[in-house]
N, C-alpha and C positions, 0 to 999 in steps of 0.2 A: 451525373444521372440523367440530365436532360438530353445528352447525346444518345443514350440508350433508347429513350422513348422516341426521339426523332427518327431513329433508324428502324426501330421495331414497329412503329405504328403503320407506316406504309406497307411493310412486309406482311403484317397481319391482314391488312386490307386486301392485298393481292391474294393471299391464301384464302380468304373468305370468298373472293370472286371465283376462285377455282372450285371451292366446295359448292357454291351456289350453282355453278355450271353443271356439276355432277348431279346434284339433287334435282335440278330442273330436267335433266335428261331422264331421271327415273319417274318424275311426276307426269310428264307429257310424252309417253312412250310411242304415241302414234304419229308424232311429227316427222317430217322428212329430215334426213341426215342426222338422226339422233346419235349415232355413234361418234360423230365429230365432237359432241360436247364431252364425251368421256375421254376421247383422245387428247383433247386440249385441256380439259379440266383437271385431270389427274396430274400431269406434269406441272401445271401452274401451282396447284395446291401443294404437291409434294416438294417442289423446288423451293417455294417460299418457306414452308415449314422446316425443311432441312436447313436452310440458311439461318433461320431464327435460332434453331437449336445449336448449330455450329457457332454462331456469334455469341450466344449466351455461354456456351461451354468455354470459348476462348477468353471471354471476359472473366469468368470464374478462375480459370487457370492463371491469368495474368495477375489477378488480385491475390491468389494464394502464393504465387512466386514472389510478389513484392513484399510479403511478410506483414501486410496490414491486417 
C-alpha cells in the first residue's frame, strides 16, 4: 500500500499544478500570453489524472486476477 501512495502523491501534485495553471488563466484574463496557461495546463492536468486512473485500474485488475 505504501508503494501506491508513493506513486500517486507526486502525480496528484502535478495534476493540481495543471489545474492551478488553468484557473489562474481564468482569474487574470488581462495578462499577456494568457492562452499559454491553457495550452500547458490542460495537458499537464489531463495527463497526470489519466495516468492516476490507469494506474489504479491496473492495480484493481491485478488484485482481482490474483484471487485475493
